[in-house]
C-alpha positions in Angstrom: -13.4 -36.7 -20.3 -10.5 -35.4 -22.4 -10.2 -33.8 -25.8 -7.1 -34.1 -28.0 -5.9 -31.4 -30.3 -4.6 -32.1 -33.8 -1.2 -33.7 -34.0 0.3 -30.9 -36.1 -0.7 -28.4 -33.4 1.3 -30.0 -30.7 0.4 -32.3 -27.8 -2.5 -30.4 -26.2 -4.7 -31.9 -23.6 -8.0 -30.4 -22.4 -9.5 -32.2 -19.5 -13.1 -31.4 -18.7 -13.7 -31.2 -15.0 -17.3 -31.0 -13.6 -16.3 -30.6 -9.9 -18.0 -27.6 -8.3 -16.1 -27.2 -5.1 -13.7 -26.5 -6.6 12.5 -3.1 -2.9 14.1 -1.1 -5.6 16.0 2.0 -5.0 14.5 5.4 -6.0 16.1 7.1 -9.1 18.9 9.4 -8.2 17.6 12.2 -10.5 15.6 14.9 -8.9 12.9 15.1 -11.5 11.0 12.5 -13.6 11.5 13.6 -17.1 9.9 12.6 -20.4 12.2 11.5 -23.1 11.4 11.8 -26.7 13.5 9.5 -28.8 15.4 10.7 -31.7 13.9 7.9 -33.8 11.8 9.2 -36.6 8.9 6.9 -35.6 8.3 8.9 -32.4 5.1 11.0 -32.5 6.2 14.3 -30.9 2.7 15.7 -30.8 1.4 12.8 -28.6 4.5 13.0 -26.4 4.0 16.7 -25.7 0.4 16.1 -24.6 1.2 13.4 -22.0 3.1 13.8 -18.8 3.9 11.9 -15.6 1.9 13.1 -12.6 1.6 12.0 -9.0 -1.8 10.4 -8.4 -1.7 9.4 -4.7 0.3 7.9 -1.9 3.1 9.2 0.3 6.4 7.7 1.2 6.4 7.7 5.0 9.0 5.0 5.7 12.0 5.2 3.4 13.5 8.2 5.4 13.4 8.9 9.1 10.7 11.3 10.0 11.1 14.3 12.3 8.8 15.7 15.0 8.9 19.3 16.2 9.9 20.0 19.8 6.4 21.2 20.7 4.8 18.2 19.0 2.6 20.3 16.6 4.3 19.2 13.3 5.7 16.1 11.7 8.1 16.4 8.8 8.4 13.6 6.2 10.8 13.4 3.2 10.0 11.5 0.0 9.6 12.0 -3.7 12.1 15.0 -3.7 10.0 17.0 -1.3 9.3 17.5 2.4 5.7 17.4 3.6 4.7 19.2 6.8 1.8 17.6 8.7 -0.3 18.9 11.6 -0.4 16.3 14.4 -3.8 17.4 15.7 -5.7 17.0 12.4 -3.4 14.7 10.5 -3.6 16.9 7.4 -0.7 18.1 5.3 -0.1 21.8 5.7 2.7 22.5 3.2 5.0 20.8 0.7 8.6 22.1 0.3 10.3 21.3 -3.0 13.7 20.5 -1.5 15.0 18.0 -4.0 16.6 14.8 -2.8 16.7 14.6 1.0 19.1 12.6 3.2 18.2 13.9 6.7 16.0 16.5 8.4 16.9 18.5 11.5 15.7 21.4 13.7 17.3 24.4 15.1 16.5 26.6 18.1 14.3 28.7 15.8 10.8 27.2 16.0 10.0 27.9 12.4 13.2 26.8 10.9 13.9 23.4 9.3 17.3 22.1 8.2 17.4 19.8 5.1 20.6 17.9 4.4 20.9 16.8 0.8 23.5 14.7 -1.1 25.6 17.8 -1.9 24.5 20.7 0.3 22.5 21.6 3.4 19.7 24.2 3.4 17.7 26.0 6.0 14.0 26.5 5.3 11.3 28.6 6.9 8.5 26.0 6.7 5.8 28.4 7.7 6.5 30.6 4.7 7.7 27.7 2.4 10.9 29.7 1.7 14.5 28.6 1.6 16.8 30.9 3.6 20.4 29.6 3.3 22.1 27.0 1.2 25.6 25.8 2.0 27.7 23.2 0.1 29.6 20.6 2.1 32.8 20.9 0.0 34.2 23.6 -2.2 35.3 21.1 -4.9 33.2 18.1 -5.9 34.4 14.9 -4.2 33.6 11.4 -5.2 31.7 10.8 -2.0 28.2 9.3 -1.6 26.4 10.8 1.4 24.5 8.0 3.1 23.3 9.8 6.3 23.7 13.1 8.1 23.4 14.5 11.6 22.3 18.0 12.1 23.1 19.5 15.6 20.4 21.6 17.3 22.9 24.5 17.4 23.5 24.4 13.6 22.6 28.1 13.1 25.6 29.0 15.4 28.2 26.3 14.7 27.4 25.6 11.0 28.6 22.0 11.5 27.1 18.8 10.2 28.2 15.1 10.5 28.1 13.1 7.3 28.3 9.3 6.9 29.9 8.9 3.5 31.2 6.1 1.2 33.7 6.5 -1.7 32.7 5.4 -5.1 35.4 2.8 -5.4 35.1 1.7 -1.7 32.0 0.5 0.2 33.5 1.4 3.6 31.4 4.0 5.4 33.2 6.7 7.4 32.0 9.6 9.5 33.1 13.2 8.7 32.7 16.4 10.7 32.1 19.2 8.2 32.1 22.9 8.7 29.9 24.2 5.9 31.0 27.8 6.4 34.7 27.1 5.8 34.2 23.8 4.0 36.7 22.1 6.3 36.1 18.4 7.1 37.7 16.1 9.7 37.4 12.3 9.7 36.1 10.9 13.0 35.3 7.2 12.5 35.9 4.6 9.9 34.1 1.3 9.2 30.8 2.3 10.7 27.2 1.4 10.0 25.7 4.3 8.1 22.3 4.4 9.8 23.6 3.9 13.4 25.1 7.4 14.0 23.4 9.5 16.7 24.1 12.8 18.5 23.2 13.8 22.1 24.4 15.2 25.4 23.7 18.7 24.3 25.4 18.0 20.9 28.7 17.1 22.6 28.8 13.3 22.0 28.5 11.4 18.7 28.1 7.6 18.8 28.0 5.0 16.1 28.3 1.2 15.6 31.5 -0.1 14.2 31.1 -2.5 11.3 34.2 -4.1 9.9 34.0 -6.5 6.9 34.2 -10.2 7.9 33.7 -9.5 11.6 30.6 -10.3 13.7 31.8 -8.2 16.6 30.3 -4.7 16.6 31.7 -2.1 18.9 30.0 1.1 20.0 32.2 4.2 19.2 31.9 7.5 21.1 33.4 10.8 20.0 33.7 13.6 22.6 33.5 16.9 20.9 34.9 18.9 23.8 37.9 16.7 24.3 38.2 15.7 20.6 38.8 12.1 21.8 37.2 8.8 20.8 36.2 5.9 23.1 34.7 2.4 22.4 32.6 -0.2 24.1 33.1 -3.9 23.4 30.1 -6.1 23.5 29.4 -9.8 23.3 30.3 -11.2 19.9 27.2 -13.5 19.9 24.9 -10.5 20.7 26.0 -7.7 18.3 24.5 -4.3 18.6 21.7 -3.1 16.3 21.0 0.5 17.5 22.6 3.0 19.8 21.1 6.3 21.2 22.6 9.0 23.3 20.9 10.7 26.3 19.8 14.3 25.3 21.5 15.9 28.3 24.1 13.6 29.8 26.8 11.1 28.8 24.5 8.1 29.0 24.0 5.7 26.1 21.2 3.1 25.4 22.4 0.2 23.2 20.0 -2.4 21.7 21.3 -5.8 20.5 20.1 -8.7 18.4 18.8 -10.7 21.4 16.3 -7.9 22.4 18.3 -6.5 25.3 18.8 -2.7 26.0 22.1 -1.9 27.7 22.3 1.4 29.7 25.9 2.5 29.6 27.3 5.4 31.6 30.0 7.4 30.0 32.6 6.4 32.6 35.8 4.6 31.9 39.3 5.0 30.7 40.5 7.4 28.0 39.9 4.8 25.3 37.4 2.2 26.8 34.0 2.7 28.3 32.8 0.6 31.3 30.4 -2.2 30.5 26.7 -1.7 31.2 25.4 -2.0 34.8 21.7 -1.9 33.8 20.1 -4.2 31.3 16.5 -3.8 30.1 15.1 -6.9 28.5 11.6 -7.7 27.1 12.0 -7.9 23.3 12.4 -11.4 21.8 13.4 -10.0 18.4 16.2 -7.6 17.7 15.7 -4.1 18.9 15.1 -1.9 15.8 14.8 1.5 17.4 15.3 3.4 20.7 14.4 7.0 21.6 15.0 9.0 24.7 12.3 11.4 25.9 13.1 15.1 25.5 14.3 15.4 29.2 15.8 11.9 29.3 13.7 10.6 32.2 12.5 7.6 30.2 13.1 5.9 26.8 11.0 4.1 24.2 11.9 1.0 22.2 10.3 -1.0 19.4 10.9 -3.9 17.0 9.2 -6.7 15.1 6.8 -7.6 18.0 4.6 -4.6 17.0 4.7 -3.4 20.6 6.1 -0.2 21.9 7.9 -0.4 25.3 8.3 2.6 27.6 11.2 2.2 30.1 12.1 4.0 33.3 15.8 3.2 33.8 16.2 5.3 37.0 13.2 3.8 38.8 14.0 0.2 37.7 10.3 -0.5 37.4 8.1 -2.5 35.0 7.8 -1.0 31.6 4.7 0.3 30.0 3.5 -1.5 26.9 1.5 -0.3 23.9 0.5 -3.5 22.0 -1.0 -4.0 18.5 0.6 -1.1 16.8 -0.4 -2.4 13.4 3.1 -3.1 12.0 6.8 -3.4 12.9 8.1 -0.3 14.5 10.9 1.2 12.4 11.6 4.5 14.2 10.4 6.5 17.1 10.4 10.3 17.5 9.7 12.1 20.7 8.6 15.6 21.7 7.4 17.5 24.7 3.7 16.7 23.9 3.8 13.3 22.3 5.4 10.5 20.5 5.4 9.4 16.8 5.8 5.8 15.7 7.1 5.2 12.2 5.7 1.8 11.1 6.9 -0.6 8.3 3.5 -0.6 6.5 4.1 3.1 5.4 2.2 4.7 8.2 2.9 6.9 11.2 1.0 6.6 14.5 0.9 9.6 16.8 0.6 9.2 20.6 -0.4 11.7 23.2 1.3 12.4 26.5 -0.6 9.5 28.0 0.8 7.2 25.3 -2.6 6.7 23.7 -3.1 6.8 19.9 -4.7 10.1 18.8 -3.9 10.3 15.1 -2.4 8.3 12.2 -0.8 9.3 9.0 -1.2 6.8 6.2 0.2 6.4 2.7 -0.4 3.4 0.5 0.1 0.3 2.7 3.0 -2.0 2.0 4.3 -5.2 3.4 7.4 -7.4 3.0 5.9 -9.2 0.0 5.7 -6.0 -2.1 2.8 -5.8 -4.5 2.5 -9.3 -6.2 -1.1 -8.5 -7.3 0.0 -5.4 -9.3 -2.8 -3.0 -10.2 -6.4 -3.8 -11.1 -9.1 -1.3 -12.3 -12.8 -1.5 -11.1 -14.8 0.2 -13.9 -17.9 0.3 -11.7 -16.4 2.3 -8.9 -13.6 3.9 -10.9 -11.1 2.6 -8.2 -7.7 0.9 -8.2 -7.1 -2.4 -6.3 -3.7 -3.4 -5.1 -2.0 -5.2 -2.2 -2.2 -3.7 1.2 -1.3 -5.1 4.6 -0.5 -8.8 4.8 -3.6 -10.7 3.6 -5.4 -7.6 2.6 -6.4 -5.7 -0.6 -6.5 -2.0 -0.5 -8.8 0.1 -2.7 -7.7 3.6 -3.8 -9.9 6.1 -5.5 -7.8 8.4 -7.8 -10.2 11.3 -7.6 -11.2 11.4 -4.0 -7.9 10.0 -2.8 -9.7 7.7 -0.3 -8.2 4.4 0.6 -10.0 1.4 2.1 -9.0 -2.1 3.0 -10.5 -5.6 2.3 -9.5 -8.5 4.5 -9.1 -11.4 2.0 -7.1 -13.9 4.1 -9.2 -13.5 7.2 -6.6 -14.7 9.7 -4.7 -13.1 12.6 -1.2 -11.9 11.8 1.6 -13.9 13.4 4.5 -11.7 14.5 8.1 -12.7 14.2 9.9 -14.6 16.9 13.6 -15.1 17.7 15.2 -17.3 15.1 11.7 -18.1 13.7 9.7 -16.8 10.8 6.0 -17.6 11.1 4.0 -18.0 7.9 1.1 -15.6 7.1 -1.3 -15.8 4.1 -0.7 -13.3 1.4 -2.8 -12.3 -1.6 -0.7 -13.3 -4.6 -3.3 -13.0 -7.5 -6.5 -11.0 -8.1 -8.8 -10.2 -11.0 -12.0 -8.1 -11.4 -14.7 -8.6 -13.9 -15.3 -5.8 -16.4 -18.6 -4.8 -14.7 -17.0 -4.9 -11.3 -19.6 -7.4 -10.0 -17.2 -10.4 -9.5 -13.8 -10.7 -8.0 -11.4 -13.6 -7.7 -8.5 -13.7 -5.3 -5.8 -16.3 -4.5 -4.2 -16.2 -1.0 -1.3 -18.5 -0.2 0.4 -19.6 3.0 3.6 -21.4 2.2 4.0 -23.7 5.2 5.5 -27.2 4.8 2.0 -28.2 3.8 1.0 -25.2 1.7 -2.4 -23.6 1.9 -3.6 -22.2 -1.4 -7.2 -20.8 -1.5 -8.9 -19.4 -4.6 -11.9 -17.3 -3.5 -14.8 -16.2 -5.7 -16.5 -13.0 -4.5 -19.8 -11.6 -5.7 -21.0 -8.1 -5.2 -24.4 -8.0 -3.5 -26.8 -5.3 -4.7 -29.0 -5.5 -1.6 -26.2 -5.2 0.9 -23.7 -3.3 -1.3 -20.8 -5.4 -0.4 -18.5 -8.2 -1.8 -19.6 -11.5 -0.4 -17.6 -14.7 -0.5 -19.5 -17.1 -2.8 -17.1 -20.1 -3.4 -13.8 -21.2 -2.0 -11.6 -23.7 -3.8 -8.7 -25.4 -2.0 -5.5 -25.9 -4.0 -6.8 -25.0 -7.5 -3.2 -25.5 -8.7 -0.6 -27.6 -6.9 2.1 -24.9 -6.8 0.0 -21.8 -6.6 -1.4 -19.4 -9.2 0.5 -16.9 -11.3 -2.3 -14.8 -12.7 -6.1 -14.6 -13.1 -7.9 -13.3 -16.2 -11.7 -12.6 -16.6 -13.3 -13.0 -19.9 -14.4 -9.5 -21.0 -17.9 -10.5 -22.3 -19.9 -13.4 -20.8 -21.4 -16.1 -23.0 -24.9 -17.3 -22.2 -24.7 -15.1 -19.0 -21.9 -17.4 -17.7 -19.0 -15.5 -16.1 -15.7 -17.1 -17.0 -12.2 -16.7 -15.5 -8.9 -18.2 -16.5 -6.4 -19.2 -13.8 -2.7 -19.7 -14.8 -0.9 -22.0 -12.4 2.6 -23.0 -11.6 1.8 -26.7 -12.3 2.2 -26.4 -16.1 -1.5 -26.0 -16.6 -4.2 -23.3 -17.0 -7.9 -23.8 -15.9 -11.1 -22.2 -17.1 -13.7 -21.6 -14.4 -17.3 -20.9 -15.2 -20.2 -19.6 -13.1 -23.2 -21.5 -14.4 -26.6 -19.8 -14.0 -25.2 -17.6 -11.3 -25.3 -20.5 -8.9 -22.1 -22.5 -8.7 -18.5 -22.2 -10.0 -16.9 -25.2 -11.7 -13.8 -26.0 -13.6 -14.7 -26.5 -17.2 -11.3 -27.1 -18.9 -7.7 -27.7 -18.0 -5.1 -26.7 -20.6 -1.6 -28.2 -21.0 0.8 -28.1 -23.9 3.9 -30.3 -24.5 4.7 -30.3 -20.8 5.9 -26.7 -20.9 5.5 -24.3 -18.1 2.4 -22.1 -18.3 3.4 -18.5 -18.1 0.4 -16.2 -18.6 -2.9 -15.8 -20.6 -5.1 -13.2 -22.2 -8.6 -12.8 -23.7 -9.6 -10.9 -26.8 -11.8 -7.9 -26.4 -15.0 -9.8 -27.4 -14.0 -12.9 -25.4 -14.0 -15.2 -28.5 -10.3 -15.9 -28.6 -8.1 -17.2 -25.7 -4.2 -17.0 -25.8 -2.1 -18.9 -23.4 1.7 -18.8 -23.2 3.4 -22.1 -22.6 7.1 -21.5 -22.4 8.2 -19.8 -25.6 5.0 -20.8 -27.5 1.7 -18.9 -27.6 -1.3 -21.3 -28.1 -4.5 -19.8 -29.5 -7.8 -21.3 -28.5 -11.3 -20.6 -29.6 -14.5 -20.1 -27.6 -15.0 -23.8 -27.2 -11.5 -24.5 -26.0 -10.1 -25.9 -29.2 -6.6 -25.2 -30.3 -6.4 -23.2 -33.5 -2.8 -22.3 -34.0 0.5 -21.6 -32.2 2.9 -18.7 -32.5 6.6 -18.2 -31.5 8.9 -15.2 -31.5 11.4 -16.0 -34.3 11.8 -19.5 -33.1 13.5 -18.4 -29.9 13.3 -20.3 -26.7 12.9 -17.3 -24.3 9.9 -17.7 -22.1 7.0 -15.4 -22.9 6.2 -13.4 -19.7 3.4 -11.0 -20.9 0.4 -11.3 -23.2 -2.3 -8.8 -24.1 -4.8 -8.3 -26.9 -5.4 -5.0 -28.5 -8.4 -3.4 -26.8 -9.1 -0.5 -29.2 -12.0 -0.4 -31.6 -9.7 -1.3 -34.6 -7.0 -3.2 -32.6 -9.0 -6.3 -31.6 -7.1 -8.6 -34.0 -3.7 -7.8 -32.7 -1.9 -9.8 -30.0 1.2 -8.4 -28.3 3.6 -10.5 -26.3 6.9 -9.9 -24.5 9.9 -11.9 -23.5 12.5 -10.6 -21.1 13.9 -8.2 -23.7 11.7 -8.3 -26.8 8.2 -7.1 -27.6 6.3 -8.6 -30.6 2.9 -7.9 -32.1 1.0 -10.3 -34.4 -2.0 -9.9 -36.6 -4.2 -12.9 -36.0 -6.2 -12.5 -39.2 -3.3 -13.2 -41.5 -0.9 -14.6 -38.8 1.8 -12.2 -39.7 4.3 -10.4 -37.4 3.4 -6.7 -37.4 5.9 -5.2 -35.0 9.0 -6.3 -33.1 11.3 -4.3 -30.9 14.2 -5.0 -28.6 14.0 -3.5 -25.1 16.9 -2.1 -23.1 15.7 -3.7 -19.8 13.4 -6.5 -18.7 9.8 -6.1 -19.7 7.6 -6.4 -16.6 4.1 -5.8 -18.1 2.0 -4.9 -21.1 -1.2 -2.9 -21.1 -3.6 -1.9 -23.8 -6.1 1.0 -23.8 -9.6 0.4 -25.3 -10.1 4.2 -25.9 -6.9 5.2 -27.7 -5.8 1.7 -28.8 -2.2 2.4 -27.7 0.0 -0.3 -26.2 2.1 0.4 -23.1 5.3 -1.5 -22.5 6.4 -1.3 -18.9 9.9 -1.8 -17.6 11.4 -0.8 -14.3 12.9 2.5 -15.6 10.8 3.2 -18.7 7.3 3.1 -20.1 6.8 3.3 -23.8 3.6 4.0 -25.7 3.3 2.2 -29.1 0.7 2.7 -31.8 0.2 -0.9 -32.8 -1.2 -0.7 -36.3 1.6 1.6 -37.5 4.4 0.2 -35.4 5.2 3.7 -34.2 6.5 4.8 -30.8 4.4 7.6 -29.6 6.2 8.5 -26.3 8.8 7.3 -23.9 9.0 8.1 -20.2 12.2 7.4 -18.2 13.4 7.3 -14.5 10.1 5.9 -13.2 11.2 3.1 -10.8 8.1 1.1 -11.7 7.2 -2.2 -10.0 5.4 -3.5 -13.1 1.9 -2.9 -11.8 0.1 -0.8 -14.4 -3.4 -0.5 -15.7 -5.4 2.0 -17.8 -8.2 3.9 -16.1 -10.1 7.2 -15.8 -9.1 10.3 -13.8 -11.3 13.4 -14.0 -12.8 12.2 -17.3 -9.4 11.6 -19.0 -7.9 8.2 -19.8 -4.6 7.6 -17.9 -2.1 4.9 -17.4 -1.7 4.3 -13.6 1.4 2.6 -12.4 3.0 1.8 -9.0 6.5 2.7 -7.9 8.8 1.0 -5.4 8.5 4.1 -3.2 4.8 3.2 -2.6 3.6 6.0 -4.9 0.8 5.8 -7.4 1.6 7.8 -10.6 -0.2 8.3 -13.8 0.7 9.2 -17.4 -1.9 11.3 -19.2 -3.1 14.8 -20.0 -2.1 17.4 -17.4 -4.6 17.5 -14.6 -6.2 20.9 -14.0 -5.6 21.8 -10.4 -4.1 24.5 -8.3 -1.2 24.0 -5.9 -1.4 26.5 -3.1 1.3 26.9 -0.5 -1.0 26.2 2.3 -3.5 23.4 2.1 -6.9 24.4 3.5 -8.5 22.2 6.1 -10.9 19.7 4.7 -13.9 17.9 6.1 -12.3 14.5 5.5 -8.8 13.3 6.1 -7.4 11.1 3.4 -4.4 10.0 5.5 -6.2 8.8 8.6 -7.0 5.1 8.9 -9.9 5.8 11.3 -11.4 8.7 9.5 -10.7 8.1 5.9 -13.9 9.2 4.4 -17.2 10.7 5.4 -19.0 8.2 3.1 -18.0 4.6 3.6 -17.9 2.7 0.3 -19.7 -0.5 -0.1 -16.6 -2.6 -0.7 -15.2 -1.9 2.7 -17.9 -3.9 4.4 -16.8 -7.0 2.5 -14.1 -7.8 5.0 -16.5 -8.6 7.9 -20.2 -9.1 8.3 -21.7 -5.7 8.6 -23.6 -5.0 11.8 -27.1 -3.5 11.9 -26.2 -0.7 14.2 -23.8 0.2 17.0 -26.4 -0.1 19.8 -25.0 -3.4 21.1 -21.5 -2.2 21.1 -22.6 0.9 23.0 -24.2 -1.2 25.7 -21.1 -3.3 26.1 -18.9 -0.2 26.4 -20.6 1.2 29.5 -20.6 -0.2 33.1 -23.2 -2.7 34.0 -24.8 -0.6 36.6 -25.5 2.2 34.2 -27.3 0.2 31.5 -31.0 1.3 31.2 -33.9 -0.9 31.8 -34.9 -3.3 29.0 -38.3 -1.6 28.6 -36.6 1.6 27.6 -34.2 -0.2 25.2 -36.8 -2.2 23.3 -38.2 0.6 21.1 -34.8 2.0 19.8 -33.4 -1.6 19.5 -36.3 -2.6 17.2 -36.3 0.7 15.3 -32.6 0.4 14.4 -33.2 -3.0 12.8 -36.3 -1.9 11.0 -34.5 1.1 9.5 -31.6 -1.2 8.3 -34.0 -3.2 6.1 -33.7 -2.6 2.3 -36.0 0.2 1.1 -38.9 -0.8 -1.1 -39.2 0.8 -4.5 -42.2 3.0 -4.9 -44.0 4.5 -7.9 -43.2 7.9 -9.1 -45.7 10.3 -7.6 -45.7 12.5 -10.7 -47.1 9.6 -12.7 -50.0 8.9 -10.3 -53.4 10.5 -10.9 -55.4 12.2 -8.2 -57.9 9.3 -8.1 -55.0 6.8 -7.5 -53.7 8.9 -4.7 -57.1 9.1 -3.0 -57.7 5.4 -3.5 -54.3 4.5 -1.9 -55.1 6.7 1.1 -58.5 5.0 1.6 -56.9 1.5 1.3 -54.2 2.4 3.7 -56.7 3.9 6.1 -58.8 0.7 6.0 -55.8 -1.6 6.6 -54.6 0.4 9.6 -58.1 0.3 11.1 -58.3 -3.5 10.5 -54.9 -4.0 12.3 -56.1 -2.2 15.3 -59.3 -4.2 15.3 -57.4 -7.4 15.3 -55.2 -6.2 18.2 -58.2 -5.2 20.4 -60.4 -8.1 19.3 -62.4 -10.1 21.9 -60.5 -13.1 23.4 -63.3 -15.6 22.5 -63.5 -14.8 18.9 -65.8 -11.9 19.2 -65.4 -9.1 16.7 -63.5 -6.2 18.1 -64.7 -2.7 17.4 -62.3 0.3 17.2 -63.7 3.6 18.1 -63.1 6.3 15.5 -61.8 8.8 18.1 -59.3 6.2 19.3 -58.1 5.6 15.7 -57.7 9.4 15.1 -55.7 9.6 18.3 -53.3 6.9 17.1 -53.1 8.3 13.6 -53.6 12.1 13.9 -52.2 12.6 10.3 -55.1 10.6 8.9 -57.8 12.3 10.8 -60.8 13.1 8.6 
């Protein structure tokens, strides 16, 4: 069945279907500042009341972490500060406002931390959160970009650092040896890989990987500080090096290459050339991403894309030890006398004991190679944010409690990378939540030669307090789904959601009588690509962007009118209706560089503004009525009815994911940055910032102990078990399992306790006669049950002695 729109409205087809199965770089400035435009339309009062604040998340992967020699502390750099963690509890102890950080280092002083920045190096007493010394690299400013730095352990005595720098007009990276006391520098290497430099052998040897433009061959370069000479090692051109690490005590080097081998090179050879490796360690199938020697140099660790840590013993030439299922690709490894820390690509750190068993885990907001295609979604029922997590997962973040949880949407095992092969894994590409938080729709895609696109409808169960998969639709759109939009208010108790596909169509899905989902309409317009959609606040008007045209439909799916932005052909990428009390008649749209607002009552253009950069998203607040225009670097608040800019915020590094929500009773705009941080724009939060963070009962950065109270949504990823009694039985040896007779009572009791509780009447509303009547009835029922149990086998009436009944129920004894 099809319905045709009017000819003067364009070629619109609505097909009724009754089927029911169916990484950006961080900003260079040290502080995020609010910019008030000099335009007279800017409301300075509103701008002064709002500010950018950190809401949650930590950047644990953009910079190499550092572990103290005794293994008690872990130092991470991100967001212009250094955070000190306790490895035993996993809790942050202190935050040092160091500014932009390039590299961290330790000295022989146990309480001293060296922070290398882009222009100077500082020493901090991290126990007192106090900066001791600050030294600039050069007396006069040079046009050099510091990419990486090496800090010797004897820095307090030698005052020397090694800097990997590039000139502004040249991308070639070179290594400099700088004396920060006298500001004298000496060039050691040219044409090196900036992140490959390492220092070892009691700070006597500096090694790096040579990288010349247009050449696949990568040499290992070695600088002997005592002799002031340089040597090199030539490797196979088909197997270039990926990482090099120097022995902490001797002139021995471990070199990982692209084929997964680890070459152990002794520092012997001629004055210029080193002898080739005599020992080769090979287990990895993917390129070796990181290598780390133990503190004494007796063994070394390696990791890569296989998500397995290998522990090698080069002197014994024995089989390595493996730690599989680390959770993500291993980016870096740090060692100490008491443990090992693994830096993982999903923005987490796994801490191992001396026995190489995981004991703690630091966790920021999870990230994967796909970024955050879902953006941000707000659950009004739980006051939580929903965004992409690990591959195939959605993570839930509570802005007030800072707890994070994970929902397994794809429900499939992760396939790790292989040599010269990239396996496909399902990723969540679209998601939407209903206003009441009772329904969720997700789309996960696996782009194999025969793609798998699954749209899943989830219902929140009141009895089990979890999201349950209700309906799954295979290939709802041929080329995937761009976005999903729930109708704010249901009509006739039917929940409605709009899916915008990449097949030039949009579909309206309806849940009829809370039983089955079905596709009600399919919208197309002149063969144009379908870009996005939006519902009005009351759900009576639907706007869909087809190319450069916005088509307006009513509640019944009939085309009413079309709108364009000054007859331009730029595709419309964002649509949103005004959500305020007096802004429901306004429709805002955005092309790549233009924002336009229409009044749908008189079909006039109310506001138009050209943007400096590409518009990524639009968001509207139902409480204040303001419109937020989100770009990568800026977020602008606009008062729609007056066409007035209220405030502008710059240097944000936003991904485009943004949504309005509540934080401590105030309405805020939450947005996500490329650093994996959740920030918010709103009134200043009232909180104290002590130097030392007191221990808490819960650890918000542990994946295994994230909260003392498990939220209901976390149980949606798997079928929740009744209790852990079966797992406890399987965990002990067979000979120590108790007899079945002793297990039957607690086994049944656990299942009875897990049943939903029955609602009872309020005791305050019951009269004394009702209470006595209930007691007598219950007493008679219990007596009748016992009589049935001890009844005669041939149908005789069983009699229960009153003394026996009082013995069984002493609380009901007369």
